Each structure stands twice: as structure tokens, then as C-alpha cells.
C-alpha positions in Angstrom: 47.4 -44.2 66.4 51.4 -44.9 66.5 52.8 -42.3 69.0 56.1 -42.0 70.7 55.8 -43.3 74.2 55.8 -41.0 76.9 55.9 -41.5 80.9 51.7 -41.3 80.8 52.1 -44.7 79.1 54.6 -46.8 81.6 51.8 -48.2 83.9 49.9 -49.6 80.7 53.5 -50.8 79.2 54.7 -52.1 82.6 50.9 -53.9 82.3 51.9 -55.3 78.9 55.2 -56.3 79.7 53.8 -58.3 83.0 51.3 -60.0 80.5 54.2 -61.3 78.2 57.0 -62.1 80.9 57.3 -65.6 79.9 58.7 -64.2 76.5 60.4 -61.0 77.8 62.7 -60.2 80.8 60.7 -58.7 83.8 60.8 -55.0 83.7 60.2 -52.6 86.5 59.3 -48.8 86.7 63.1 -47.9 87.1 64.3 -50.3 84.5 61.5 -48.9 82.1 62.8 -45.0 83.0 66.2 -45.8 82.1 65.7 -47.7 78.9 63.2 -45.0 77.9 65.8 -42.8 78.3 67.9 -44.1 76.6 66.2 -45.4 73.7 66.7 -44.4 70.0 63.1 -45.4 69.1 60.0 -46.1 72.0 56.6 -45.9 70.5 53.2 -47.2 71.1 49.8 -48.1 69.7 47.2 -46.0 71.3 43.8 -47.2 70.8 40.9 -45.8 72.6 43.2 -43.7 74.8 45.3 -46.3 76.2 48.6 -48.1 74.9 47.7 -51.6 73.1 51.6 -52.0 72.1 54.6 -50.5 72.2 58.1 -51.2 70.7 61.7 -50.3 72.4 64.7 -50.2 70.5 67.9 -49.1 71.4 71.3 -48.0 69.5 75.0 -49.3 70.2 76.6 -47.6 72.8 73.8 -47.8 75.0 74.3 -48.4 79.0 72.5 -51.5 79.3 73.4 -55.2 80.7 70.9 -57.0 78.4 73.0 -60.3 77.6 72.0 -60.3 74.6 72.5 -56.4 73.4 76.0 -57.0 74.6 76.3 -60.2 72.0 75.7 -58.0 69.0 77.4 -55.2 70.4 80.4 -57.4 70.3 79.8 -57.8 66.8 78.0 -54.8 65.2 79.6 -51.4 65.0 76.0 -49.6 64.1 72.6 -51.3 65.1 69.3 -50.9 66.2 68.6 -53.5 68.8 64.6 -54.5 69.1 65.0 -54.8 73.0 61.0 -55.8 73.2 57.6 -55.5 71.5 54.8 -56.2 73.0 50.7 -56.3 71.9 48.0 -56.7 74.3 46.6 -60.0 74.5 43.6 -58.8 73.4 44.5 -57.3 70.6 47.1 -59.7 69.2 46.4 -61.0 65.4 45.2 -57.7 64.4 48.6 -56.1 62.8 49.3 -54.1 65.7 53.2 -55.4 65.5 53.5 -55.3 61.8 52.7 -51.4 62.3 55.2 -50.6 64.7 57.8 -52.7 62.8 56.6 -50.3 59.7 57.0 -47.9 61.6 60.2 -48.8 62.8 61.8 -49.8 59.1 60.5 -46.1 58.1 63.0 -44.4 61.3 65.4 -46.7 60.6 66.3 -45.3 57.0 67.0 -41.9 58.6 69.6 -43.3 61.1 72.4 -45.0 58.5 72.6 -47.7 60.8 72.5 -50.7 58.5 71.7 -53.6 60.5 68.7 -54.1 63.2 68.4 -56.8 65.5 66.7 -58.5 67.9 66.1 -62.1 69.3 63.5 -64.7 70.6 63.3 -67.7 72.3 64.0 -71.0 70.9 63.9 -72.9 74.4 61.0 -72.4 75.4 60.0 -72.2 71.7 58.4 -68.8 70.6 56.8 -70.1 67.2 54.9 -66.8 66.6 57.9 -65.3 66.9 59.7 -66.8 64.9 57.5 -66.3 61.7 56.9 -63.0 62.2 60.9 -62.1 62.2 61.1 -64.0 59.0 58.6 -62.4 57.2 60.6 -59.4 58.2 63.5 -60.5 57.0 65.8 -61.5 60.0 68.0 -64.5 60.0 69.6 -66.3 62.7 73.2 -65.1 63.3 73.8 -66.5 66.8 72.2 -68.8 69.4 72.9 -68.7 73.4 71.7 -70.0 76.7 70.4 -67.7 79.1 69.4 -68.1 82.7 71.7 -70.6 83.5 70.7 -72.8 80.5 66.7 -72.4 81.3 66.2 -70.6 77.9 67.9 -70.4 74.4 67.3 -67.4 72.5 68.1 -67.3 68.6 70.0 -64.2 67.6 68.9 -62.4 64.7 70.0 -59.8 62.4 68.6 -57.9 59.4 70.4 -55.8 57.1 68.8 -52.4 56.6 68.8 -50.2 52.8 71.6 -47.6 52.9 70.5 -44.7 54.0 69.1 -41.8 51.8 69.8 -38.7 53.3 71.7 -36.3 51.6 
């Protein structure tokens, strides 16, 4: 079941993030609380009463010091920024990330925002993320080195269909 993330999910979310931190930025409870408060979209997939996956997305105008978020903020007047998506290691390959992205796309239709953005690692490589995002229509719009040249990311964007709200 996909549902909005709540503070009761934070322990599981922090555990999931720690499990995949080699692909993500570290996250502590204070940072998570701040991101959760600013999120345009923060949902979890609940299985057996616990969060097995989560997706956290911010809009333009957030008070967020991520260099990747700032890169998009300098180039796009409106955007939804996928800060992180994580699926529990023992639940990967079961379509949970696709469920969350499909749900996000349905949400995005209601926002009037024209661009969905994200990044994934090029160096060290994250080929699973590259393949997943290509399948969802993301295209590279830039790259940047982070961490003093220790990591390179591919900055990705996907055009969203015009909002159907009347």
C-alpha cells in the first residue's frame, strides 16, 4: 500500500537510507524532519506494517542546500526534484520503485509543473538507476562532480504532460 509518509515511519526511512547510503547522501533524523516538512511529495510503500520503500520529492523554492537541487533551481523556474528513492534490499526487483514513480507521475499531473528532475551516480556508477530512469523518460541535462571530485552525478530531467486541471 502506498501512503503518505509520517513521523512514525522515520526510523524505517532512516534505516532504508543507511542501507543505500553508498548511492545517497547521509540522512539523520533532524535532516529528515526538515525535508519532510518541505516535501511536495513524501510517500512510502507499506508492507506488513512497515515502510519497505520511500520517495521524497521537493519543489522549487525549498530551503535545501543540496548541490544537485541548487543546480536545478538555477536552471528551471518550476520543477519537482526527486531527492531520494529507496527500496529495501530484500524488496528490490518487485516493482516498488515503479509503483512509487507511477504514483508520483499521477501526483505531478495535479501540480502544473512541467519538469521532473533527479540525479544518479555516474562515478561510481549506478547502472540500475540509469536504466530505471531511462525507462521513465528521463534524459541527461548535465553532469557535475561532488565531494571534492569523489563522485560524479548525471543530472536528469523529464518533461511532464501539461496539467489537465480546469
